[in-house]
C-alpha positions in Angstrom: -37.4 -23.7 161.1 -35.3 -24.7 158.1 -31.8 -26.2 157.4 -30.9 -24.7 154.0 -32.0 -22.3 151.3 -32.3 -22.8 147.6 -32.8 -19.9 145.2 -33.5 -20.9 141.6 -35.2 -17.4 141.5 -33.9 -14.2 143.0 -35.4 -10.7 143.2 -39.0 -9.7 143.9 -41.4 -6.8 144.2 -43.4 -5.6 147.2 -47.0 -6.5 147.5 -48.0 -5.9 151.2 -46.8 -4.3 154.4 -44.8 -7.3 155.4 -42.5 -6.5 152.5 -41.6 -3.0 153.7 -38.4 -3.9 155.4 -37.6 -7.0 153.2 -34.3 -8.6 154.4 -33.7 -10.0 150.9 -33.9 -6.6 149.3 -31.6 -5.2 152.0 -29.1 -8.0 151.4 -29.2 -7.4 147.7 -28.5 -3.7 148.2 -25.5 -4.5 150.4 -24.1 -6.9 147.9 -24.7 -4.7 144.8 -21.5 -4.2 142.9 -19.8 -7.3 144.4 -18.6 -10.1 142.0 -21.5 -12.2 140.9 -24.2 -9.7 141.9 -26.0 -7.0 139.9 -24.0 -3.9 139.4 -26.8 -1.5 140.3 -29.4 -2.1 143.0 -32.9 -0.9 142.3 -35.7 -0.8 144.9 -38.0 -3.9 144.8 -41.0 -2.1 143.4 -43.3 -3.5 140.7 -41.9 -1.0 138.2 -38.4 -2.6 138.7 -39.5 -6.2 138.8 -38.3 -6.8 135.2 -34.8 -5.8 136.3 -34.8 -7.5 139.7 -36.5 -10.8 139.2 -34.1 -13.3 137.7 -34.2 -17.0 136.9 -31.3 -19.3 137.7 -31.7 -22.5 135.8 -28.0 -23.4 136.7 -29.1 -23.8 140.3 -31.8 -26.3 139.6 -29.6 -29.3 140.2 -28.4 -28.2 143.7 -30.8 -30.4 145.8 -29.6 -33.5 143.9 -26.1 -32.9 145.1 -27.1 -32.7 148.8 -26.7 -36.2 150.1 -28.0 -35.7 153.6 -31.7 -35.0 153.9 -32.6 -31.3 154.6 -35.5 -29.0 155.2 -35.1 -26.6 152.3 -36.6 -23.1 152.2 -37.3 -22.4 148.5 -36.5 -18.9 147.2 -35.6 -17.2 150.4 -34.5 -14.3 148.1 -37.7 -14.2 146.0 -41.2 -15.6 145.5 -41.6 -18.6 143.3 -45.1 -17.4 142.3 -44.1 -13.9 141.4 -45.9 -12.9 138.2 -42.6 -12.6 136.3 -41.7 -16.3 137.0 -43.0 -18.3 134.0 -45.2 -21.4 134.8 -42.8 -23.6 132.9 -40.0 -22.6 135.3 -42.2 -23.2 138.3 -42.9 -26.7 136.8 -39.2 -27.3 136.6 -38.7 -26.4 140.2 -41.5 -28.8 141.2 -40.0 -31.6 139.1 -36.7 -31.1 140.9 -38.4 -31.2 144.3 -40.4 -34.3 143.4 -37.2 -36.1 142.3 -35.3 -35.1 145.5 -37.5 -37.2 147.7 -35.0 -37.2 150.6 -35.5 -33.5 151.2 -38.5 -31.6 152.5 -39.1 -28.4 150.6 -40.8 -25.3 152.1 -42.4 -23.0 149.5 -43.6 -19.7 150.9 -45.5 -17.1 148.9 -47.3 -13.8 149.3 -49.1 -14.5 146.0 -51.4 -17.4 147.0 -53.9 -16.6 144.3 -51.4 -17.6 141.6 -50.2 -20.6 143.6 -53.8 -21.9 144.0 -54.8 -21.3 140.4 -51.7 -22.9 138.9 -51.3 -25.9 141.2 -55.0 -26.6 141.2 -55.3 -26.3 137.5 -55.2 -29.0 134.9 -52.0 -27.9 133.3 -49.8 -28.2 136.3 -49.4 -32.0 136.4 -48.5 -32.3 132.8 -46.2 -29.3 133.0 -44.3 -31.0 135.8 -44.2 -34.3 133.9 -42.8 -32.5 130.8 -40.3 -30.7 132.9 -39.1 -33.9 134.5 -38.6 -35.5 131.1 -36.7 -32.5 129.8 -34.4 -32.4 132.9 -33.8 -36.2 132.7 -35.5 -36.8 136.1 -37.7 -39.6 137.2 -41.3 -38.8 136.6 -43.5 -38.0 139.6 -46.8 -39.9 140.0 -45.4 -42.7 137.8 -47.6 -45.4 139.3 -50.8 -43.5 138.8 -53.2 -43.3 135.8 -53.4 -39.6 135.6 -56.7 -39.8 133.7 -58.6 -41.9 136.2 -57.2 -40.9 139.6 -56.9 -37.7 141.6 -53.2 -36.8 141.7 -51.9 -36.5 145.3 -49.9 -33.5 146.4 -46.1 -34.2 146.5 -45.5 -35.5 150.1 -42.1 -33.7 150.4 -43.4 -30.3 149.4 -44.9 -28.0 152.0 -46.8 -24.9 150.8 -47.1 -21.8 152.9 -48.4 -18.2 152.8 -47.2 -15.1 154.7 -49.8 -13.3 156.8 -48.5 -10.2 158.6 -51.8 -8.9 160.0 -55.5 -9.8 159.9 -56.0 -7.7 156.7 -54.3 -10.6 154.9 -55.8 -13.5 156.8 -57.7 -14.4 153.6 -54.5 -15.8 152.3 -55.1 -18.8 154.6 -58.4 -19.5 152.7 -56.5 -19.5 149.4 -53.9 -21.9 150.9 -56.7 -24.2 152.0 -57.9 -24.3 148.4 -54.5 -25.4 147.2 -53.5 -29.0 147.0 -50.7 -29.6 149.5 -49.4 -32.4 151.7 -48.6 -29.8 154.5 -49.8 -26.2 154.7 -48.1 -23.6 156.8 -48.4 -19.9 157.6 -45.5 -17.5 158.3 -46.7 -14.8 160.6 -43.3 -13.1 160.3 -43.0 -10.2 160.4 -46.0 -10.1 162.7 -47.2 -6.5 162.3 -50.6 -6.6 163.9 -53.2 -8.9 165.5 -54.3 -12.0 163.6 -57.2 -12.9 165.9 -59.4 -10.2 167.5 -63.0 -11.5 167.7 -65.4 -11.3 170.6 -69.2 -11.8 170.5 -71.0 -8.7 169.4 -73.5 -7.8 172.1 -77.0 -6.7 171.3 -79.0 -4.1 173.1 -80.0 -6.6 175.8 -76.5 -7.9 176.2 -77.1 -11.0 174.0 -75.2 -11.7 170.7 -76.4 -10.2 167.5 -79.4 -11.6 165.7 -77.2 -13.9 163.6 -74.2 -14.8 165.9 -72.6 -16.9 163.2 -72.6 -14.0 160.7 -71.7 -11.2 163.0 -68.8 -10.8 165.4 -67.1 -7.9 167.0 -63.7 -6.3 166.7 -63.7 -3.9 169.6 -67.1 -2.2 169.5 -67.5 -2.5 165.7 -69.6 -5.4 164.3 -67.9 -7.2 161.5 -69.7 -9.3 158.8 -67.8 -12.5 157.9 -65.8 -12.0 154.8 -65.3 -8.3 155.4 -62.2 -6.4 156.7 -60.8 -6.7 159.2 -60.9 -10.4 159.5 -59.4 -13.0 161.8 -57.1 -15.9 161.0 -58.7 -19.3 160.8 -56.2 -22.1 161.4 -58.5 -24.9 160.2 -56.5 -27.4 158.0 -53.3 -25.4 158.7 -50.5 -27.7 159.9 -47.9 -25.3 161.1 -47.6 -21.6 162.2 -44.4 -19.7 162.3 -44.4 -16.5 164.3 -41.7 -13.8 164.5 -41.1 -10.1 164.8 -39.6 -7.7 162.3 -35.9 -7.1 162.2 -34.1 -4.0 161.0 
């Protein structure tokens, strides 16, 4: 589902069950001690994030050197919205993506709260404009009056969230609240059901008193918004599904 990877950030820390057998962590462990890699591998726990999460500003210009258009998976070895990645660096990554219009960039996160809050906040647009200026890139949204118009999402940047089971289906709601031209979900590794709803029968075989507020998972009634929940694909453009390797 992608043509190339681009890693201006490497390293991460685990936040949910889909991280348990992280391929990026395993790859880093295999490469530890090799030239150009860290001398000592440490598990990708929150306590080790300061050591593991690294910014690579020298890689920011890579997309500009790719002449043929590509689908580019951003930070296959990290998470752009990791809490240790400063917002000014996120803005620089977005400025580069905006300038490289011939490519389509796929940004996937397990931290949709931070993505929504930053991309939907008032600072994001001006941070990206400032980053573009500092990097000597063409300014995005150059034809818009930023003070009188809603700023459209970058058309070549797709935003996605990882959802490995229905416990994390709420990430789709956060994605829907985030400005994006294309929204996608990676259900990979798929560790459990994403949809498991049937009408909850009442004593007479009918649905519950409020069928829109009560559904069933097996025999257990579930109130909307409670765990476990089911994945809603409204306003989601693309769904990737895959198993767990390793």
